[in-house]
N, C-alpha and C positions, 0 to 999 in steps of 0.2 A: 516495437522490438529492439532490442540490443543484443550485441554479440559479446560474449564474455569467454575467458579461458578456464576451463577446468584446473584441478590440481595436477592432472595428468598432461596438460598443455593442449588438449583438444578444445576447438572453439564450439560454442553452442549458442543458439538463438534463446532469448528469454524475455520476459517482460520486464519493464522498469519498475522502480519502486512503488511509484503513484499507481500503476496498474494493479499491481499486486495487492496494495492495501484496499483498493476498491473491490478486487475480487474476493478478499478475505472478507470485506463487509457484506458483500451479496450473498455468501456462503456462511454467515454467522452460525444459523442453525445447525450446521453440519460439523462445525469445528468448536473447539474449547474456547470460552469467553476470554480466558486469560492468555491465549494465543492471539486473539485479536488485539487486545489491550496492549500486550507485550509488543507485537509488531507496530502498533500506532505509537507507542512510547519511543521506540527505537527510532521511527521515522522522524518524529519531532525532534529528536536528538541530533539527528545526523545534519551536517553542515551543507550538504549538496542536494538538500530537498528543492521541490519545485511547487509551491502551493499553488500557483496558477493552473498548471497541468493537473494536480491533484484534484483541482474544483472541476476542471473540465472532463475529467475521466468520471468524476462522482456524478456529475449532471446526466453525462450520456448513458451511465450505467445504473441510474435512478438509486444512488446511495446517498444522496446530499444531505437528508435529514439525519441519517445514522452518522455520517462523518462530521456533520457539525456537532452533533452531541458529544462525540469522543474529543474533538479537536478544542471545542470550548473549555474543557477540563483542563487539557494539557499545555494550550498556549496561552 
């Protein structure tokens, strides 16, 4: 969990980028494929990504194969 400020100045707790990517991969059947691809492309393009943490989350949430398939194309 991380803490962020909203546009109105309130602080909220939320998941980090790596956990969000894995959650999207877990719920692929319930969301649009373009949403998943767009999120992974944006993550791959960001400078502050943590691929080791992403791999750890993917392993624990059992989405390693799906993540590997998407990341092989992008990286």
